[in-house]
C-alpha positions as CSV (number, residue, x, y, z in Angstrom):
1,M,51.5,111.0,115.4
2,T,52.9,114.4,114.6
3,R,54.7,115.3,111.5
4,R,57.8,116.2,113.5
5,F,57.8,112.8,115.1
6,L,57.5,111.0,111.8
7,L,60.2,113.1,110.2
8,S,62.5,112.3,113.2
9,L,61.7,108.6,112.9
10,A,62.5,108.6,109.1
11,V,65.8,110.3,109.7
12,A,66.7,107.9,112.5
13,C,65.9,104.9,110.2
14,L,68.0,106.4,107.4
15,F,71.1,106.6,109.6
16,A,70.5,103.1,111.1
17,L,70.8,101.4,107.7
18,P,74.0,99.4,107.4
19,A,76.7,100.7,105.0
20,R,77.1,98.7,101.8
21,A,79.8,96.2,102.6
22,H,82.5,95.1,100.2
23,G,83.3,91.5,99.5
24,P,86.6,89.8,100.4
25,T,89.8,91.7,101.4
26,I,93.3,91.1,100.0
27,E,96.0,92.4,102.3
28,I,99.0,93.9,100.7
29,S,102.6,94.0,101.9
30,H,106.1,94.3,100.3
31,S,106.4,90.5,99.9
32,E,102.9,89.0,99.5
33,M,99.2,89.4,98.9
34,K,96.9,87.5,101.3
35,P,95.1,85.4,100.4
36,P,97.0,84.4,97.2
37,L,93.8,83.0,95.5
38,L,90.2,84.2,95.4
39,N,87.3,82.7,93.6
40,L,84.5,85.2,93.0
41,F,81.3,85.7,91.1
42,V,80.9,88.5,88.6
43,G,79.9,91.7,90.4
44,T,81.9,91.1,93.5
45,T,83.8,94.0,95.0
46,V,87.3,93.2,96.4
47,H,88.9,95.5,99.0
48,F,92.7,95.8,98.7
49,A,94.1,96.8,102.1
50,N,97.7,98.1,102.5
51,T,99.3,96.7,105.7
52,V,102.8,98.4,105.6
53,A,104.2,101.8,105.0
54,M,105.5,102.4,101.5
55,P,107.0,105.8,100.5
56,G,105.3,106.6,97.1
57,G,102.7,103.9,97.8
58,H,102.0,100.4,96.7
59,V,100.1,100.2,93.4
60,V,97.9,97.2,92.6
61,V,97.8,96.2,88.9
62,D,97.1,93.1,86.8
63,E,99.0,91.5,84.0
64,A,96.4,92.5,81.4
65,G,96.3,96.2,82.3
66,T,92.7,95.9,83.4
67,L,93.0,97.6,86.8
68,E,95.4,100.0,88.6
69,S,94.9,101.3,92.1
70,P,96.0,104.7,93.3
71,P,99.2,104.6,95.5
72,L,98.5,103.1,98.9
73,E,101.1,104.6,101.2
74,K,100.1,104.1,104.8
75,P,98.9,101.0,106.7
76,G,95.1,101.1,106.5
77,D,95.0,102.7,103.1
78,G,92.6,100.8,100.8
79,W,91.1,100.6,97.4
80,H,88.0,98.8,96.1
81,Y,87.6,97.1,92.7
82,T,84.4,95.5,91.3
83,F,85.1,92.6,89.0
84,E,82.4,92.9,86.2
85,E,83.9,90.5,83.7
86,P,84.5,86.7,84.1
87,G,88.1,85.6,83.8
88,T,91.3,85.0,85.6
89,Y,93.1,88.1,86.9
90,H,96.7,87.9,87.9
91,V,97.2,90.9,90.3
92,F,100.4,92.1,91.9
93,V,102.0,95.0,93.6
94,K,103.7,97.1,90.8
95,Q,106.7,97.9,93.1
96,H,107.0,94.3,94.4
97,P,106.0,92.0,91.5
98,K,106.5,88.9,93.7
99,A,103.6,90.1,95.9
100,K,100.8,88.6,93.8
101,A,97.4,87.0,93.9
102,K,95.2,85.1,91.4
103,I,91.5,86.1,91.2
104,V,89.2,83.8,89.3
105,V,85.8,85.4,88.4
106,I,82.9,83.3,87.2
107,P,79.4,84.2,86.0
108,K,76.6,84.1,88.5
109,K,74.3,81.1,88.2
110,D,70.7,82.0,87.2
């Protein structure tokens, strides 16, 4: 095989690899977060997906001040957060505190 062919094959394989997927998604609106409860293992990445327009943006926070998203203004705007510590996280939309979810993070079993 020629060097050019092998290089082309290597580049093609590189682009064929799947993108690293995130874990579960929480959908955000003015009145709720869906699903309202998630149980995860440490190291799981959650995608927060905005579903409605919000001038100034929805900001996802938790009661303990552990996390805070950038403003998510348009439907389709999203943010990822990886939960590295076990515990219970009570997350909500800063502008709409009744839109909330509970995320329970447990250690991975060895």
